[in-house]
N, C-alpha and C positions, 0 to 999 in steps of 0.2 A: 702443478698448475695445469694438469691435463684435464681437469673437469670444468674449465672456464672457456667462454667465448668472449674475447675482448673486442670492443669496438669503440670508435671515437668519432664524434660528429661536431661540427661547428654549432649546429642547432639540434640538440638532443631530442627535441619534440618531433623532429623529422624522421625518427627511427622508432619502429614498433616491432617488438619481437613476437613472432607468430608461434614458434615451436622451439623446444630445447630437448634433445634426447641424446642417448649414448649409442654408440655402435656396438654390435655384438660380435665383432671380429675375434677370432680365437688365435691370432698370431702373436699375442703378447698378453701379459697380465694387466696392461694398461688398456682401458676402454676409452677410445677417442670419443669426444662429444661433438655435436653439431647443432647449429641453430639456423632458423629461417627468419629473416627480417624483411619488413617492408620499409623502403627508404624513399623519401621524397627528394627528388633532385630537381633543381631549378633549370639548369642548362646542361646539355650533353655536348662535350667537345669530342667529335667523332675520332680525331686522331689519338686523343688520350684514351678514349674508350677502347680503341683497337689495340693500343699499347698494353693496357691493363689486361685485356682479354688474352693476348698472346702470352703475357707473363703468367697468368693463372693457368693456362693450358700447358705451358712448359713445366710448371710446378706439379700439376696433376700427372703429367706424363712421367716425370722423374719419380714421384711417389709410387706410381703404378709399377715402374720398372724395379724400384728398390724392394717392393713387397712380393715380387715373383718368387716362388719357391726355388731353391737351388739345391741340387743333390749331387753327391759324389758316389762313384761306384768303386769297389775294390779291384775291379779289373775292367779293361776296355774290350777285350776280345773274349768271346764265349765259344769254346771249341767243344761241341758235343760228340765229336768223333763220328763214327758211322752210325746212322740212325735207320732202323728198319721199320717197315709198316707195322702198326699196331703194337709197337714196343715203346714203353714209357722211358724217357731219358730225362734226368734232372741234373741241374748244376747249381749249387748254391752261390749266390752273390750277396754282397753286403752293400746296402744302400744307406747313406748317411745324409742328414740334413746339414748343409754347409753354411747356412745363415744363422 
């Protein structure tokens, strides 16, 4: 069901779809879809609008935090010993994706 945008209206003629496209995110083999609609609304109840706005913002924030990359390192401290000027010193570390 990841290729659908579902909506419901008491008066379907009050909803017009302007666009439908998929995201090109490379974090999964699933490509999320998005759509833009124009919706005719008779009355706006400001308290309900504010409540819905806050709910949407919380969901977007949660999604953003869940999609942040997470990495693990095979060591926390890196000890290069004594390093002298113009002398190359390397130390291998292993970085893994933990999501």
